[in-house]
Each structure stands twice: as C-alpha cells, then as structure tokens.
N, C-alpha and C positions, 0 to 999 in steps of 0.2 A: 552494488543495485544493481540486480537485472532486471530491463524493462523495456514490455515486448510493446514494442508502435505499434499499430493499425490504424490505420489510414478507412473511413468508411464510407459504405460502396455510394459513385454519386457524390456525393462533396468533397468539401475540402476539411472539414473537422477532425483534427486528428484524435483518436486518444493511445493512453496508455496504462499501463498494470502499472499497478505499485503492489510486489509482490516480496512472503515475506524471501531477506536476503537471506543466503550461507550462509549459518554460528560453529561453523565446524561439525563437531558431530550430534550437531546436535538434529532427534529425531524430526518434534513436535516443540511446539510453543502453543501458549494461550495465549486471546485477545485480554490483555489486563481494562487498556481504555486505549477511546480515542480522540485524540486532542488536534481534530480540527471537524468542524460539524460537512454536512455534504449541502450543498453548492457555497463553501468558504474558498475562496481563493487559494492556491496553497503559488510555494519559492517551492526552487528546486532544493534540494537540499535538504526544503523542509521536513523537522520531525509533522509526522503527522497521528503512527501509533504506540502504544507502546504492549512487547510482545514476553507474556515471563516462559523461563527456560530451563527445566530443576532450580528452581529459588533465583536464579538470575533474570532480571527482566533490561529490554533492549528495546532504546527505541529501534523506529520503521519512516523511512529518509525518502520522502519524493521528488525520487529519479527527472521531474521537470514539473515547466513555471505550468498552470494550468486552472486550473477550478475542477474541484473534489466534484464529480457526479453517478456515484456506486461507492455503497460501502458493500461486498461484498459477504462479509465477516462477522457479527454481531460479538460485543463483550461478553462473553463467558466460554466460545466458541474455539477448538484447534486449529493448528492450522500446520503444514510444513514446507518447512526451503522451500522456494519455489512461485511455492501455492500465492495464486489472486486475489489480493482481502481487499481492493478498493481498486478502481478503476478515475481517469480524472481524464478531462477533456483538457487540449490544451492548445494558449491563445490568450 
C-alpha cells in the first residue's frame, strides 16, 4: 500500500495518508465501514476500513503506527485507488 509522508511545517510531528490501495483493474470503491474511530491509536498493518468494489469487500490497512487524526471519506462515499481516505499522526 502506498503512503505519503508529510512533515508539518515548523514541527516534528509527521502525518501519514491512508489511501485506497491498488486493487488491479478496480476503478472505484465505496467505503463500507470504518473499523477504527478518530483519535484511536492504531498499529502499522492494522485494518482501518473496508471498501467494496464489484461485490467484493477489501480491507484497507494502516501504513504506519499512529493516531487516526482525520477521516476524509465518509461511509457510503466513493473513492479511487490512490485517493486519501484518512490521515494519521505518527507517534
């Protein structure tokens, strides 16, 4: 899974984007449910969300350890591979 690391300006805190992984020829997915809540501490590789494409459900994992800071896609909304669905603070 790809993750984008962005350092906050003037600070030492790092933010990591959680993105929809490349699912082959799948062009769009729908967020089925969040498996964690905002503010929750999560581990690298932990399942954070489920997305559905063409009747198959896939798990999205966190690329890093940290605190889930922001969910950018709501349940029921669609996203494409590579789209950011959440952000976490590393730490």
